[in-house]
SEFIMAR-171963 format. One record per residue: x negated, y, z of N, C-alpha, C, O in turn; residue in three letters. Coordinates in pm, whole numbers, padded with zeros to 5 digits, always signed. Each point is the difference from the previous one (the first is absolute). Layout:
REM SEFIMAR-171963
XYZXYZXYZXYZAla ...
***
This chain:
REM SEFIMAR-171963
-00501+00891+01921-00092+00099-00055-00007+00119+00094+00102+00048+00048Unk -00224-00002-00022-00018+00111+00093-00005+00133-00074-00048+00008-00113Unk +00098+00095+00179-00009+00134-00058-00145+00043-00008-00081-00033+00087Unk +00049+00105-00191-00137+00047-00020-00034+00106+00104+00078+00092+00024Unk -00194-00106+00038-00047+00099+00096-00079+00108-00074-00089-00029-00080Unk +00124+00151+00109-00069+00111-00064-00133+00026+00069-00005+00010+00123Unk -00100+00000-00199-00132+00021+00059-00101+00029-00109+00032+00058-00104Unk -00157-00098+00130-00107+00032-00093+00014-00076-00131-00033+00052-00106Unk +00081-00176+00114+00019-00078-00122+00123+00052-00072+00101+00030+00064Unk -00107-00017-00195+00111+00058-00074+00125-00087+00013-00008-00121+00020Unk +00123+00185-00032+00126-00070+00009+00011-00105-00111+00054-00109+00022Unk -00103+00141-00140+00006-00095-00111-00083-00124+00031+00046-00112-00022Unk -00167+00131+00074-00087-00114+00031+00062-00088+00108-00003-00123-00010Unk +00059+00186+00111+00060-00077+00109+00126-00072-00047+00023-00115+00037Unk +00058+00182-00119+00119-00065-00056-00041-00119-00089+00065-00104+00002Unk -00171+00122-00077-00050-00108-00085-00041-00119+00084+00033-00115-00032Unk -00105+00141+00141-00044-00109+00089+00119-00071+00062-00001-00123+00014Unk +00103+00198+00024+00118-00060+00065+00077-00087-00099+00043-00110+00034Unk -00027+00158-00156+00071-00079-00102-00081-00125-00034+00056-00109-00013Unk -00189+00126-00002-00086-00116-00027+00012-00104+00110+00004-00120-00028Unk +00003+00165+00152+00010-00093+00113+00129-00082-00008-00001-00119+00033Unk +00110+00181-00077+00126-00074-00015-00013-00108-00105+00062-00106+00010Unk -00144+00132-00113-00020-00097-00108-00091-00113+00047+00032-00118-00017Unk -00146+00155+00077-00100-00099+00040+00053-00093+00107-00032-00119+00000Unk +00113+00171+00092+00053-00084+00109+00122-00080-00042+00053-00078+00080Unk -00007+00097-00202+00111-00080-00049+00138+00053+00030+00100-00066-00028Unk -00093+00186+00086+00132+00060+00022+00068+00020-00135+00120-00022-00014Unk -00198+00065-00084+00047+00009-00138-00084-00098-00082-00107+00038-00047Unk +00152-00160+00029-00080-00101-00069-00010+00025-00150+00076+00079-00057Unk -00170-00146-00006-00016+00010-00145+00132-00038-00067+00061-00102+00033Unk -00018+00186-00127+00126-00023-00071+00116+00081+00054+00104+00010-00065Unk -00122+00047+00183+00109+00077+00060-00005+00145-00045-00103+00049-00045Unk +00216+00018+00057+00009+00143-00032-00016+00080+00129+00066-00030+00100Unk -00152+00131-00103-00018+00082+00119+00118+00097+00014+00071+00023-00098Unk -00050+00033+00218+00109+00095+00019-00016+00121-00092-00111+00032-00042Unk +00221+00035+00012-00009+00118-00087-00075+00113+00068-00022+00000+00121Unk -00017+00096-00201-00082+00112+00046+00063+00073+00118-00069+00037+00095Unk +00201-00016-00101+00067+00073+00107-00008-00076+00132-00022+00061+00105Unk +00040-00194-00109-00005-00080+00122-00142-00003+00057-00018+00007+00121Unk -00081-00016-00207-00139+00002+00046-00034+00134+00063-00068+00007+00102Unk +00115+00099-00164-00025+00134+00053+00055+00014+00140-00065+00055+00089Unk +00186-00104-00069+00064+00010+00132-00072-00088+00102-00024+00044+00113Unk -00010-00167-00152-00064-00093+00093-00138+00048+00042-00041-00018+00115Unk -00031+00077-00209-00137+00044+00029-00007+00142+00054-00102+00040+00055Unk +00210+00034-00069+00002+00137+00049-00087+00094-00080-00057+00095+00053Unk +00047-00122-00182-00078+00086-00089+00088+00040-00118+00109-00053-00018Unk -00158+00146-00060+00078+00046-00114+00007-00107-00109-00082-00092-00005Unk +00180+00107-00081+00011-00093-00113-00118+00015-00093-00040-00096-00067Unk -00018+00215+00060-00118+00021-00083-00118-00084+00051-00074-00058-00079Unk +00059+00052+00212-00108-00081+00058+00023-00148-00027-00093-00073-00032Unk +00218+00030+00046+00034-00140-00029-00029-00031-00146-00055-00105-00032Unk +00091+00198-00055-00019-00021-00144-00148-00019-00032-00037-00086-00080Unk -00048+00167+00142-00144-00011-00022-00055-00130+00057-00087-00063-00060Unk +00139+00023+00176-00045-00125+00062+00036-00121-00089-00082-00089-00021Unk +00204+00090-00029+00044-00110-00088-00082+00000-00128-00039-00106-00049Unk +00014+00226-00004-00080+00009-00123-00139-00059+00022-00054-00067-00088Unk -00004+00093+00204-00132-00052+00032+00000-00153+00004-00094-00065-00047Unk +00200+00008+00104+00010-00146+00011+00034-00064-00134-00034-00116-00024Unk +00101+00190-00062+00021-00048-00137-00134-00007-00071-00031-00097-00069Unk -00049+00202+00086-00132+00005-00064-00091-00111+00050-00080-00055-00076Unk +00092+00021+00205-00086-00105+00057+00048-00140-00036-00071-00098+00025Unk +00191+00088-00083+00048-00129-00046+00090-00075+00095+00034-00116-00026Unk +00006+00179+00136+00090-00067+00095+00147+00017-00037+00082-00086+00029Unk -00049+00197-00092+00138+00032-00034+00015+00019-00151-00095+00031-00071Unk +00218-00050+00024+00030+00021-00141+00138+00065-00013+00099-00059+00045Unk -00090+00178-00104+00131+00062-00022+00069-00064-00121-00065-00027-00101Unk +00193+00005+00112+00077-00057-00111+00116+00093-00030+00086+00025+00085Unk -00084+00025-00204+00097+00101-00040+00142-00040+00033+00048-00104-00046Unk +00020+00185+00125+00139-00023+00034+00024-00108+00103+00114-00030+00033Unk -00224-00030+00020+00017-00112+00092-00074+00017+00132+00019-00079+00092Unk -00104+00181-00081-00073+00022+00124-00147-00035-00012-00052-00019-00110Unk -00014+00010+00225-00143-00032+00006-00017-00132+00073+00056-00021+00108Unk -00135-00069-00166-00012-00136+00051-00144-00031+00042-00096+00054-00055Unk +00086-00143+00154-00131-00049+00045-00047-00108-00097+00071-00098-00023Unk -00190+00116-00034-00053-00099-00094-00128-00067+00053-00047-00097-00060Unk -00008+00148+00170-00116-00063+00063-00007+00046+00144+00047+00108+00034Unk -00107-00191+00051-00017+00041+00140-00147+00004+00041-00032-00003+00119Unk -00057+00009-00220-00143-00004+00029-00074+00095-00094-00015-00028-00119Unk -00032+00139+00173-00075+00097-00080-00124-00062-00063-00031+00026-00117Unk -00040-00108+00194-00125-00057-00050+00026-00097-00114-00078-00007-00095Unk +00187-00068+00104+00033-00094-00108+00034+00076-00127-00035-00043-00110Unk +00104+00156+00126+00033+00081-00118-00126+00053-00064-00015-00004-00122Unk -00077+00054+00206-00126+00054-00053-00080-00109-00072-00056+00025-00106Unk +00052-00144+00165-00073-00110-00063+00065-00038-00132-00069-00023-00099Unk +00201+00015+00097+00070-00037-00123-00027+00101-00111-00024-00038-00115Unk +00027+00167+00151-00026+00102-00102-00143-00008-00050-00026+00022-00118Unk -00067-00052+00208-00140-00013-00043-00015-00120-00093-00072+00008-00100Unk +00139-00116+00132-00011-00120-00084+00065+00022-00136-00045-00055-00101Unk +00151+00135+00098+00065+00027-00127-00090+00080-00094+00018-00002-00121Unk -00116+00073+00179-00095+00076-00081-00129-00077-00026-00087+00046-00074Unk +00076-00165+00135-00125-00074-00009-00018-00063-00137+00096-00025-00073Unk -00222+00000+00041-00029-00074-00121+00043-00145+00017-00005-00055+00110Unk +00047-00005-00219+00050-00137+00004-00105-00096+00054+00033-00093+00073Unk -00158+00115-00108-00108-00085+00049-00005+00001+00152-00018-00104+00063Unk +00034+00222-00003-00009+00012+00145+00118-00068+00069-00017-00061+00105Unk +00136+00072-00164+00116-00068+00057-00021-00150-00002+00030-00068+00099Unk -00082+00016-00209-00023-00143-00011-00106-00047+00100+00013-00108+00057Unk -00116+00188-00034-00102-00035+00097+00058-00009+00141-00038-00087+00078Unk +00130+00178-00046+00067-00007+00130+00079-00128+00011-00001-00066+00104Unk +00070+00030-00212+00078-00124+00001-00089-00121+00020+00040-00096+00066Unk -00160+00099-00123-00091-00113+00018-00032-00021+00147-00015-00113+00045Unk +00005+00222+00030-00025-00013+00142+00124-00039+00078-00007-00084+00089Unk +00120+00143-00123+00121-00023+00077+00062-00137-00023+00071-00051+00086Unk -00097-00009-00202+00060-00131-00023-00064-00110+00082+00039-00117-00009Unk -00139+00153+00091-00051-00094+00100+00111-00035+00099-00007-00103+00066Unk +00109+00189-00056+00112-00030+00091+00072-00127-00042+00081-00053+00076Unk -00109+00002-00196+00059-00129-00040-00037-00109+00100+00083-00084+00036Unk -00209+00087+00010-00042-00098+00101+00083+00014+00126+00046-00099+00057Unk -00028+00224-00013+00076+00024+00122+00147-00036-00018+00064-00049+00093Unk -00011+00075-00212+00140-00034-00025+00022-00150+00012+00101-00044+00055Unk -00196-00034-00105+00012-00146+00009-00005-00047+00145+00060-00102+00035Unk -00132+00176+00049-00012-00038+00140+00120+00043+00084+00044-00071+00090Unk +00008+00191-00122+00092+00063+00094+00142+00020-00052+00085+00048+00076Unk -00057-00081-00199+00133+00031-00056+00109-00068+00082-00019-00109+00054Unk +00133+00176-00046+00119-00058+00060+00087-00060-00110-00024+00024-00118Unk +00121-00102+00157+00091-00057-00099+00075+00109-00076+00022-00011-00120Unk +00016+00116+00192+00071+00111-00065-00090+00071-00100+00044+00036-00109Unk -00170-00016+00145-00093+00065-00091-00026-00086-00123-00009+00051-00111Unk -00004-00181+00131-00018-00092-00113+00120+00007-00094-00015+00000-00122Unk +00134+00006+00180+00122+00009-00083-00002+00127-00084+00040-00002-00117Unk -00086+00113+00175-00009+00124-00076-00100-00008-00113+00027+00047-00110Unk -00143-00108+00136-00102-00018-00103+00053-00086-00114-00018+00033-00117Unk +00083-00143+00152+00052-00090-00103+00114+00065-00079+00015-00026-00119Unk +00065+00110+00186+00108+00068-00070-00056+00101-00100+00053+00014-00111Unk -00160+00055+00149-00064+00094-00094-00058-00075-00118+00003+00050-00113Unk -00056-00168+00138-00056-00081-00109+00110-00045-00095-00020-00003-00121Unk +00137-00033+00176+00114-00038-00084+00044+00117-00087+00027-00017-00119Unk -00021+00138+00178+00037+00119-00078-00103+00028-00108+00035+00040-00111Unk -00161-00062+00143-00107+00023-00098+00016-00095-00118-00011+00041-00116Unk +00037-00168+00145+00016-00099-00107+00123+00030-00085-00003-00016-00122Unk +00112+00059+00187+00122+00032-00074-00023+00120-00092+00047+00001-00113Unk -00118+00099+00163-00029+00118-00082-00092-00036-00116+00015+00053-00110Unk -00108-00144+00134-00089-00046-00106+00079-00070-00110-00021+00024-00119Unk +00114-00112+00161+00082-00071-00098+00087+00095-00080+00025-00022-00119Unk +00023+00128+00186+00087+00097-00067-00079+00108-00074+00057+00084-00068Unk -00191-00088+00083-00087+00103-00060+00041+00141+00044+00000+00094-00079Unk +00034-00083+00209+00039+00128+00060-00124+00057+00071-00031-00039+00112Unk -00039+00131-00179-00127+00050+00052+00015+00073+00133-00082-00018+00089Unk +00188+00100-00074+00018+00076+00123+00026-00093+00119-00060+00015+00106Unk +00150-00112-00125+00032-00093+00107-00121-00088+00033-00023-00033+00116Unk -00052-00003-00218-00120-00082+00020-00103+00075+00084-00056-00055+00095Unk +00032+00181-00130-00098+00081+00072+00042+00018+00146-00082-00010+00090Unk +00211+00037-00068+00050+00020+00136-00014-00127+00083-00042+00005+00116Unk +00079-00120-00174-00008-00127+00072-00144-00038+00029-00030-00053+00107Unk -00060+00079-00202-00141-00031+00019-00059+00083+00114-00070-00053+00086Unk +00100+00182-00087-00048+00087+00108+00058-00044+00134-00072-00005+00100Unk +00201-00027-00097+00064-00045+00125-00066-00127+00052-00019-00016+00121Unk -00015-00074-00211-00064-00126+00038-00129+00028+00079-00021-00057+00107Unk -00063+00143-00161-00128+00029+00065+00019+00072+00133-00073-00026+00096Unk +00170+00116-00090+00027+00071+00126+00049-00096+00107-00038+00011+00116Unk +00123-00106-00155+00053-00098+00095-00109-00094+00050+00002-00041+00116Unk -00096+00006-00203-00114-00080+00044-00080+00078+00104-00040-00056+00102Unk +00018+00185-00127-00073+00083+00097+00075+00007+00132-00061-00006+00106Unk +00193+00020-00112+00081+00005+00122-00016-00127+00083+00004+00004+00123Unk -00021-00117-00191-00009-00129+00069-00137-00023+00062-00020-00099+00069Unk -00075+00189-00094-00136-00020+00047-00026+00034+00145-00113-00015+00048Unk +00215+00060+00024-00011+00029+00145-00102+00108+00030-00057+00004+00109Unk +00034+00085-00206-00086+00116+00024+00078+00122-00045-00004+00035-00118Unk +00074+00032+00210+00087+00110-00039-00072+00117-00064+00059+00073-00080Unk -00187-00054+00115-00075+00111-00060-00022-00027-00149+00025+00086-00084Unk -00073-00206+00051-00020-00035-00140+00133-00002-00076+00006+00042-00115Unk +00099-00090+00179+00130-00004-00065+00049+00140-00034+00056+00024-00107Unk -00077+00070+00200+00041+00138-00026-00080+00061-00114+00055+00071-00084Unk -00185-00098+00081-00084+00051-00109+00046-00060-00132+00010+00071-00101Unk +00018-00200+00100+00042-00065-00124+00134+00056-00046+00022+00018-00120Unk +00067+00009+00215+00129+00057-00037-00019+00139-00061+00071+00039-00093Unk -00166+00035+00146-00028+00131-00056-00058-00011-00141+00009+00095-00079Unk -00067-00210+00048-00054-00024-00133+00110-00027-00103-00028-00007-00120Unk +00150-00009+00166+00106-00050-00087+00015+00077-00129+00006-00060-00108Unk -00001+00195+00117+00020+00079-00122-00115-00017-00097+00021-00017-00120Unk -00144+00020+00173-00116-00018-00087-00004-00142-00054-00040-00021-00115Unk +00081-00076+00195+00002-00139-00044+00098-00019-00115-00030-00070-00097Unk +00146+00131+00108+00098-00012-00107-00053+00061-00130+00022-00053-00108Unk -00093+00167+00120-00059+00062-00118-00106-00091-00059-00012-00012-00122Unk -00067-00051+00209-00103-00093-00047+00064-00113-00080-00047-00034-00109Unk +00154-00023+00164+00066-00111-00068+00061+00043-00133-00004-00073-00099Unk +00061+00194+00098+00060+00048-00124-00105+00021-00107+00017-00042-00114Unk -00127+00107+00152-00104+00029-00097-00072-00126-00045-00056-00003-00110Unk +00056-00099+00192-00068-00124-00037+00084-00086-00093-00047-00104-00048Unk +00171+00146+00021+00091-00081-00083+00007-00142+00054-00010-00096-00076Unk +00028+00084+00209-00003-00130+00064+00112-00092-00046-00013-00122+00010Unk +00120+00178-00059+00107-00084-00053-00050-00082-00118+00030-00119-00012Unk -00107+00183-00074-00054-00069-00117-00101-00108+00040+00004-00112-00051Unk -00095+00147+00143-00102-00096+00039+00059-00115+00080-00046-00113-00010Unk +00149+00141+00091+00065-00106+00077+00073-00096-00093+00003-00121+00025Unk +00056+00174-00132+00069-00085-00096-00096-00097-00067+00034-00115-00027Unk -00155+00164+00000-00098-00083-00071-00078-00094+00092-00061-00095-00048Unk +00064+00122+00179-00081-00079+00092+00051-00143+00013+00121-00020+00011Unk -00211-00080-00013+00044-00140+00012+00045-00036+00140+00087-00085+00018Unk -00146+00150+00084+00039-00023+00139+00013+00135+00070-00050+00102-00047Unk +00119-00105+00160+00024+00125+00073-00065-00006+00138+00045-00076+00086Unk -00151+00155-00064-00065-00001+00133+00091+00052+00111-00023-00029+00118Unk +00127+00105-00154+00096+00045+00102+00070-00121+00062+00022-00005+00121Unk +00014-00092-00204+00064-00122+00051-00097-00078+00088+00038-00054+00103Unk -00165+00049-00145-00101-00067+00080-00016+00068+00136-00014-00067+00102Unk +00017+00200-00103-00013+00073+00125+00119-00025+00091-00017-00022+00120Unk +00137+00025-00176+00121-00027+00080-00003-00142+00057+00038-00022+00115Unk -00083-00074-00196-00009-00139+00047-00098-00012+00116+00027-00069+00098Unk -00142+00138-00110-00100-00007+00106+00050+00063+00128-00026-00051+00109Unk +00099+00160-00121+00057+00064+00119+00106-00089+00063+00007-00013+00122Unk +00075-00050-00207+00100-00093+00053-00065-00118+00072+00049-00045+00104Unk -00160-00005-00160-00068-00117+00058-00094+00037+00113-00064-00088+00058Unk +00055+00217-00025-00091+00049+00103-00144-00043-00028-00069-00050+00089Unk +00027+00070-00211-00135-00039-00044-00080+00127-00032+00007+00050-00113Unk -00083+00004+00210-00070+00127-00021-00098-00002-00117-00006+00096-00077Unk -00072-00204+00063-00099-00003-00108+00066-00002-00136-00045+00068-00092Unk +00153-00144+00079+00073-00003-00128+00060+00136-00030+00008+00041-00116Unk +00036+00030+00220+00055+00134-00020-00106+00095-00051+00025+00078-00092Unk -00145-00083+00151-00109+00085-00045-00037-00034-00144-00021+00090-00081Unk +00012-00219+00049-00035-00043-00136+00100+00053-00101-00038+00048-00107Unk +00166-00056+00142+00105+00048-00091-00009+00152-00017+00018+00052-00110Unk -00045+00018+00221-00011+00145-00007-00119+00043-00086+00009+00097-00074Unk -00120-00170+00084-00118+00031-00081+00032-00017-00148-00036+00085-00082Unk +00104-00194+00047+00038-00024-00139+00095+00109-00048-00013+00050-00112Unk +00108-00013+00197+00098+00102-00036-00069+00133-00028+00029+00065-00101Unk -00119-00024+00189-00069+00127-00017-00095-00002-00119-00014+00100-00070Unk -00050-00213+00046-00088-00011-00117+00080+00019-00127-00049+00058-00097Unk +00173-00107+00096+00085+00019-00116+00034+00145-00023+00002+00047-00114Unk +00026+00026+00224+00028+00144-00014-00121+00074-00054+00012+00085-00089Unk -00129-00117+00143-00122+00067-00046-00023-00028-00148-00037+00091-00076Unk +00059-00215+00034-00017-00035-00141+00100+00075-00087-00037+00054-00104Unk +00163-00051+00146+00105+00065-00079-00025+00149-00014+00031+00060-00103Unk -00088+00000+00208-00025+00144-00001-00136+00036-00060-00033+00117-00015Unk -00046-00221-00019-00134+00022-00054-00083+00085+00095-00071+00091-00042Unk +00081-00121+00174-00074+00075+00101-00124-00077+00041-00003-00123-00012Unk -00099+00192+00061-00119-00070+00048+00030-00070+00131+00063+00058+00088Unk -00107-00180-00075+00019-00076+00123-00127+00009+00083-00107-00039-00047Unk +00117+00092+00169-00118+00016+00084-00060-00134+00036+00071-00100+00016Unk -00204+00099-00004-00069-00123+00041+00017-00021+00151-00050-00098+00055Unk 
***
């Protein structure tokens, strides 16, 4: 970490940029605790007040999170992803579902490009989903369902779409909770998630798209949302 240079840009802004750079470049990865205020002050050559303001700014932007008695931790390394996630959390449910209708096209790509490790992750999420369904554990079911879709997106070999889908995670979980998907999954005679996993395993792009269409149509029906032509 470089000491802050005094100049036209405020010390707080420059300290904020330097701390952000440590996060974005992975020096302080997601989940790690950043150095204490005194150490940052010394390393940057600025007052503790300036460091405090810089950290507060990064907490507000969603990169850092203070934990009482335990320090300040990195919770994200991407400002834009945080902004997108917050926007999606405020979005109408209809709009979130419409985004999913577009993004689940990655099912085709997942069937073409998935690795064995990615397939194992998808199938493991499906196993967790089925176990939660059998146990009627709504929280575990929602988490496993969301993980399943994110892992499918990861397998699509398009990192931009995968990042967007991952940013959808919080809104997706809310969608699943509000849709009472545990109840509808219990009543469903077949599971399109299993069909989608099978198609990805068999490297069958058309079958993957067909399964994704059925899956999304079920969500739209359960949520009583209008389906675009």
